[in-house]
N, C-alpha and C positions, 0 to 999 in steps of 0.2 A: 590696747596691750593690757598685760596681765601686771599684777603689782605684787608681787612676791616679798613675803618677811624677808629676815636677814636668813643665814645659813647657820648663822648662832642660836636661832631659836630652838627652844629645852625640845620640841616636838620633832625636830628634825631626827631620823636614823638611818644612821647607813647600816646596819647588819640586817640580813635578809628575817622579814616579819613572816612566821609560820613558813620559812624555807623558798619564801615563793616571790616576796615585793619589797621594796622599801619604801620608808616614809620622807618624802619630800615637806616642803615648808606650804606654811597654808596659800591659799590661793585667795584674792578676794577680788571682788567684781567693782571697779573705781566707777565707772559709766553709770553706776546706777544711780539715780537721784532720790533725794529725801525730801522730808515732807510730807503731806496730806497727800494720798496714796491716788486721789482722781486728780490731783495736780500736776502727779511724777510726767507723764510722759510731756506735757504740753511744755511742761521745764525743760526738759532734755531739748525736744525742736527747736526751743527757742536760743539753748547753750549752743547747740551745734553751729559750728563754720559753715556758714553759705561759700556754694561757689557761684559767680558769676556770670550767665549763658556766655558770654565771649568764651572765655576761659573752660566751662565744660567742654568744647570743642574739641582742646588739646588733650583733654585729659580720655583714657582707656579702661576698660573693664573686662575681663573675661568672666563669662557666667558659665558654668559647667550643670547641665541640666536643663532641661523644658517641660516640665510640670509645673504645677502650680505656681510654684515658688517661684522656679528660674523663667517661666515664662511670661511670670506678672513682672519680676522685677525687668527682665531684657525689656517690656516694652512699656515700664514706667521709666529707665535710664536713657533706653533711647528717645523718649519724644521728651525728655527732660534737655538732651542736647550732647548725652556723655555718646563716647564709640565704642560701641558693644561689640565682645567676639560673644557670640552662642552655640556653644557644644552639646550634641548630644549622641549615645550611642546608635539610636534607631533609625530609620528610615526615612521618618518624620519626626519633628517636635509632636506632633499629634497623638504618639504612640510612647508618650511618657507613662509612666502606670499611674497616675493620676485620674486616667480616664477609667481605670477599673473601680474607682469609688462607686459605692451605690446609692447609700441612703441619704444624703443631706448634709447641710452646713451650718452650724450653730450661729445664729445672731441675738444678740440681747434689744429685739424690737419690741416684745411685750406685746404681738400684735392680739394675742386671744386674753388680752387681760386677765390674763391667769397667774399675777406675783411675780412675773420675770422684770429682769434689772439689770444692769452691767453687773453693781455687785452682788447680785445673786449669781449671775454666769461665772464671773470671778471667783466666788464660794463653792458654787458646783466643782470647778473644775482643780481648786486648790485640794478640796475634800476626794474627789474621784480620783485624783493622783495621789492621794494616803498621807498628804502632807510633805512632800519630797520635789514640791518644785516652788522656787522664786516669787515671792508673791506680787512684785513690781510686774517683774514679764508678763505673768497672768491676768494682773489688771487692764495693763495696757493691751494685753488679746481681746479682751473683753469688751475694752471701749471702743477701738476700733473695728470689731465686729458688725455694727448696724451700717457703717460706710462700705465694709464688703457688700453686702446684699444691692446699697444702692447702684453701686460702681458696675454690677454682675448686670442689673436689672439694664442698666443703661446701654450696656454691651447687648442687648438682645437677649441675654439667657432667659431660656422658657423655664421659670420655674411654675410648680402648679399652684393655681388660683381657685378662688372660691368662687361661688357661682355670682355675688358682686361682683368679682373682679379683682380684690384685694388678694395678697398674697397669702397661700396656705401655709400652716405649720403643722408638724408632728413629734408625738414626744419620744426620745430615743433613753438610753440607758444612762442611769444613774442623777436621773432630775426626775421632779415633779410638774413641770413645766412643759410646754410647748414652744420650742424654739429652734425647732429645723425646719429650716426651708429644703424643697427640693424638688426635682423633676422628675417625676417617677420613681422606678430606680437605676438612673443613668446621670446621678448628679454630678459625678466627677467628669464625666464624658461633656457634658454641658456646661459647665464651668472652663474645662479646658479649652475646650474650641473658643471662649470666650476671649481667655488669654492667647491662644494661639492669635485667631485675628487679630487681637491688639498690638502682640509681636511684629506679625507678617505686616502690616502697616508701617512700621518702621523698619523693615528689612525693606520694603519698596521705596521707602524715605532717604535709607541709605543710611541709617546711624545703627542699627545691628546687621552685621554680619554672619550669616550661618553655617556651622558646618555641622550636616548630618553624617551620620556613621564614620565618628569620629571618637574612640575613646582614650582620656586622662589616665596617663598610666604614670607621671610622676609629678610632683610638682615642685616651682623654680624657686627657689630664696635666695635674694643678694642683699648681702648685707643686713640681714635681718628681719629683712619684709616678702614676702608674698609677690612677685614679679611675673610668673608666666609657668605654662604648664608644656610638657611634654607628652601630644596625643600620636596616636596611631590610627590613620586612615584604615577602618575595617576594610575597605575594599579594596585599596591596592598594596596594604601594609606599609606606606612609607610612614616612616617616625617623621614627625611633623615639631618644630619649636613655633609657640606663639607667647608672645609675649604684652604687657601691660601694668599701668598704673595699680592697678587690683584685682585680685582673683578673688569671685563670689561662688562657692559650692552648694548648688542645690540639686545633690545628685540623690536623693531616696536615702531608705534605711537599709538595713544589713539581715533583714529577716531571711534570707536565704541562706545563710549560716547550716539555718535545719534543711537543707535541700528542701523536702517537704514545706510550703508555704503559700500561702495567698498571693504571693508578689508574684510576677510578672517574670518571667524564667532568666529574662536579661540580668534582673533588678542585681544590687553588687554593691561590696562595703569600697573597692579600691581607690575610688577619687577621697573617699576621707582616711583609707587607710593611709595611703602614699604622704598625705598631707599629715597622719598623727608620726608616722616614721621623722615627718620632716621635724619634727617640734610642735605638732596643736596639739592641745592635749583631749583626750577623750574623755568624754564624761557619761558617770552610770551605766558602762555598756550590759552589765546583766539587765538593765531593765527593759524585758519581753513582754508583749503584750499577747496575747494568747484570744482567739476570737473565738465566741461561745456559740458561731452563727454558722457553721463550715458544714458542704457536703461531705459523711463521711468518707475516709479510704476506702478505697474497694479492691488493691489489689500492690503486689510487690510491685509492679511495672510502671505504676505513676511516678510521675515527676513534677506534680502540680496538682494544689488545692481548690476549692471553687469557692468563694464566699459567697453566702448566702445575707444577703441586707440586713444589719440589725434593726433597721426598720420592721420588720417582720414581726420584731416582740411585742410592737404595739396592738394587734391584731392576733397574733395567733400566739396559742398556750403551749407550754412546755411542760410535757410528762412523759413517766415512764409506769411500766404494772405497778402494782404494788406490789404481786408475787413472782418471783424470779421465774415460776414455772411457763407465764404466760408473754415471754420475753418472744417469742417463735411464732406467737398468735398472728392472725391478720387483728391489725390495731381496732377495725372496728367494730369486730366481735368481742372484742373487752369492754362491757358495761363500764358507766362513767363510777359507780363507788370503787372498782378496782383499778382507778386510775390515780398517780401519785402526782399532781401539779406542784411539785416539790417546791418550786422558786415562790407560790404563791402561798404555799404553807407556809415554809422558814420566816421568809421574809414581806409580809402582808403589807407593809405601807408601800416598799415598789412593784411587788410582784415579778413578772416577767420583766420590767425595767431594772433588774439593779444591776450594776456595773458589769463592764465583761467580765474583769478578773472574777467576781465571788459567783456569775454565772457558768463562767467555764470552768472552775474547780467545783462547782456544785453538781454540773453534768459529770464529770470525774470520777466523786463519789460514786454516786449512782452507778455508774457503770462499773465498778471497783468493787461494788456490793452486788453485782450480778441480776442486776436489772437491766443492762445494755439492750440494745435495741438491734437488729441488721447484723450482716456479716463481722463476727469476730465480738458481738456483742458490745462495738465498738459507737454507740448512736442513743439519743431520745428523739422524742417526736414533740414536731412544733406543727401543732393542728390550727386548722382555720375553720373546724366545723362552726364551730360556735359564732364566729367573724361573719360567715356565709350565710348562718342563720338569721344573724341580729341584720346585716347591711345588706343584703343578698349579692347572689353572686356577680352581677355587674359591675357594682359597687368594687368589690376586693379585684375584680380585673384593671378595673381603670388606675386603683392604688397598687397595686402589685402587677402587673398580668407579664411584663417582660422578665421579670426573677420566676415567676410559677413558669414559664416557658422553658427560661434557661433550664431550673430543675427538672425538668421533665426530659428534655433534649440530652442530659447528663446522665439521670438515672433510670427514665423510662417509665415511672410512676408519673402518676398525675395526681398532685397534689389540692387540687380541689375533690376529690376523691378518695385519696389515702395521704394520711398524715405525715408531711414534711420528715425525715430523718437529717440530724445534726448532729457536729460532735467539735468539738474546740479545736482550733490549728494557729497555728503560727501566724500572725497578721503583722503588726507594727511594731518600730522599735522605739522607745522612749528616750534611750539612751543616744549620745552622737558626740560631735565635736564639739569639746568645750565652749560656749561664747559669751562675753560680757553683755551687755544691758544694748550696746550698739551692734550685736549679735556680730563681733569682730573677736577670731579665736585667739589664743597665745600666740599667734606669727601674725604681727603687724601686719596690714593689708591682706590678710584671710580673712574674708567675710564668708558664716555660715548659714543658710533659710531653711525652713521648713525642716521635713523629717530627717535631713543630714546632720541636724544640732539637736542640744538635747534638753533646750530651754523651756520649754513650757507646762510639760505633761508629767512629772512628776515620776512616779511607782505606775501609773497607769493613766494611756488613753480614755477621756469620754465619749463615748460613739459624734461622731460627724463632728470633730474637734481639727481633725488633721486637713481637710481641707480649708477649715477657717482659719488655722494657721500658718499653711502654705498662702493663701492670696494675701493675708493681712503681712507676714514676711514680704512678699515680692510686692505690692502695691503699696503697703504704708508707709514700714518700717523700716527697712533698708533704705529707700532712696531717702529718709531724710535723718540715717543716720551714716551712711557710706561717705556722705560728703564731708563730714566733719573730718574725714583722715583725707579724703579727695583734695581737699581743701590746704593742702601742704603741697601740693603737684603741681604740674608735673614731675613725676620725680626724675633722678638723672635718667639719661637713657641705658641701657643695657642692650650690649653690643651681642649676637648668637654664637659668637665666640666668646665671651666672659668665660673664665674658668666654671665658673657654678652653672652654665648654661650648659657647658660641654658634659661637665662631669653628670647632672641629671639627663642627659640626651644618653651618656655611655651607660649608666645603667640599667637603662630600658633597654639597649641594644643587647646588653650582656644577659638581661634576663631574661628576652628573647631567644636566644643563642641558645641560653644553657636549656630550654624547655623544648627546644628542636631537637636537642643533642644526647638527651639520655637518653633514648631509645630503650623505655623500658618494659613492665610486662602487665601495668596496668591504667585502663583509661581514666582519664579526668574525673570524668562520672561516678566510677565506682569510688572513688577517694571523699568526692564530695557525698555522696550517701554514705559511705561508711560515717563521717564527719557529723553529719545531719540527724543521725539515730544514736552518735555518744550524746548528743547537745539536746535532741528532745528525751531520751530518758535519765540524763544527770544533771542537765541545768534548765529543764524544762518548766509544766507546771507546777512540780514539787521538786524540791529540792533537799539534797544532805551534806553533811560535811563530809561525810563517808565517799559517798557517790561523787563529789564534784573534784575529790583529791583522783578519784580512780581516771575521771574523767581527764586532768591535766595529764595526768601519762599516758593515756591513751591518745589522745591529741598529740603529745609530743613524738611517741612513737612512729604515728600517722604522718605526723608532719615530716620525719626523718625518710620516711620510704617511700615518700611522696617526690621530696626531691631527689633522689636516687632511683625511682623504680617508675615516673610515670614515662606513659609514651603517646606523646604530641603527635598525628600524622602531619601533613602537608608541610608548606613553606614558608617563610617569612613574608615574600614579597606577593602575596596574592590574599583572596579572600580564605579565612582558616579561623574557623568557628571554636576549634577541638584549642587552636593556640590562646584565643580570647577567654575560654572556660579554665583554660591552665593557668594563666595568670588573676583571675577572680579566686580562684580556691586556694592556690597559695595563700593570697592575703585573707580569703574568710578560715586559715588552720592558725593563722596569727592570734586573727580578732577572737574566735571560740577559746583558746586559751587563754586571752586575758579577760573574758564575759564569765569562765569559770573561778578565774581568781577574784574577780570584783563579786561575785557570787560569794564565793565562801568567804571574805572580808567581811562580807555583810551580814553579820549573825543575828537576822530579823526576819521577819515576815512583813512584805508590805506592797500592796497591789498585785502586779503579777509575779513579784517575787516571795514565792511561798517556801520559807523555811522548816520542815517538818520538825526542828525543835525550837521553833518559837511559835506556838499555836494557844489560841484560848478552851477551857475547857471542853467548849462545843466549837471545836473546830476550824476558829476563825483567824485569822492573818494577826499577829500579835506584833505590834510595832516596838522599839524600844530608841524614845524621842531622847533618851540621857544620853545615849552611845553614838546615833549614827543620823539624827538631823542635819546631815549635811549632803553633799555631790562630791561625789567620786571622781576628783575628777585628774587620770592617769595617764603619764609623762613616758614616752618609749624609753627605755632603758638602754637599746642598743640591741645588736643584734645576739651576744654574749652576753648581756643583762638583762636585771631582772627588773620589771615596769616600776614605778617612782609613783606612788600615791601621795596627789596634794587634795587636801581637803576645804569646802567653800561651806562654813557655816552660813546653816539655813537660817532666817531670823524673822519671825509673825508676830508681828505690831496689828493685824488687822483678823485676823481669822483665831481662833483660838486651837491649838494643839490637842484633839482629842482621838479615843479610839474610833474608829470609824464602824456607824452601826445601818443597816439599811432596812430593820427590823419594824 
């Protein structure tokens, strides 16, 4: 439970700030332990209450999402003996978006003997996040990272191995050591299958009940505690009530607010946004990661972008022609001396392995300067000619073959012969529901894991850390913290006809009826695409005060039009993908506005949030630690009210705050 200061706090303001939001009482993480950082996690685990095996059989937990965080949590809690209900909107848990992760998973095992350690992984993650994450959370993540690899190897995950049989490592952006474990370019798929098999074992054992093709549409809160969800069966259209002692959201991020992103088409924010509207604070919503290594947009018809693994930056060299006049030439005809390997030139210490936000912004600058290649000049080259010459064609195929094949199928170009073209795209969201050290939101009984929470990455996520956080939360953190809450249960039984349950169900039914009844003139996708264009233009890689204010007004007008002019075909009591999209886009429209308000209030550049008004003389991000070294935890202000900003101060005891440099 959160611990808010009293309403008489002098920082509390009831008047509108910048005409958009109010300032509420500060928020504090009361579960975070103190003392030496290396002992904090052990201290918290010991202090957390226990639940004996016989009592676990009396307790129930709902988990929304079956990706790495959700699947691992369901498997672990089921194995412990709790009664688990697992929900996903896909036809199989195996189709969770975690399956799309390619490059690897970080762990501080120092197999390469190149100076890695738990503290270095902790330091790299805090620095990579531009000093906007909690020290205690990040150290815990680094500490349990090694356990994840052991767990996955025991499950049979086929990590790449060296000739002698030891697990292999490669490096990723933002670090100078090799700590990334991988399975070619399909690491997420292999890890997800491991978690899925562990979960299915519990399904067979009867501790986990699986609900596929079900989408959570509302959170049930009774007596101030999360006690269940309202879900729609996406095949039959039936609205269902599911109750439990606690609810866990592991529903992923909200990158699809931009319409074009690397996320799966169905990825959405509805689970977390419904919880936000019920009282769960939303942390740092404007923190969006732009990934530098994506296949460029090829036309107006596109509805999704394809990620090329960041692991490619290990051996591929990024460049553009020095002369803009050469941008349409065959790259093989441009001599070496006429190429600008700009990352190697600007950031010699890290070269092509600078963090994602820096690599993305640098690519944008090159394209803005007229040196971009490919259609529309929105691309830079990722060239493997040197690697093939140095390592041999067979070695490159062994490391990256499936990624090269995917690129060739999509673009029709052979990357073994012609350099790949890449450009930044929306990939991951560092923002999410605010949680304390126990991963509990501001609503007691509502826990949030993986990308759905805000907790570990600050303003920018280092590559290969998403899989690390998802499995860390699911296998090791949540099972040790949720028991402290469940130890007070079982909580009083909630009847399906309780007023709070009926109200939640009624709100879902009325929402569905509204979407089907409007019969306007515009498709759901047309609204989503227009929202995405607004977000990319004004709340994307570079943001300005003027642009953000314009975006807020545009989104408000678009939302007003959506509710009165959307056309949803079909019926409620059947499979209806247009209806599914309508609910998701409605939530994206509200979230998009909050993202712009959050970006507007944070008048600094940090991580992937680059404010044009706040930059160094050489165009790097300029933070303002004296004003913004805090988490922005937003409270829903009501349909007709303004959002409320609660600040959680970030305290750094073990890492020195300083401007990032990768030069």
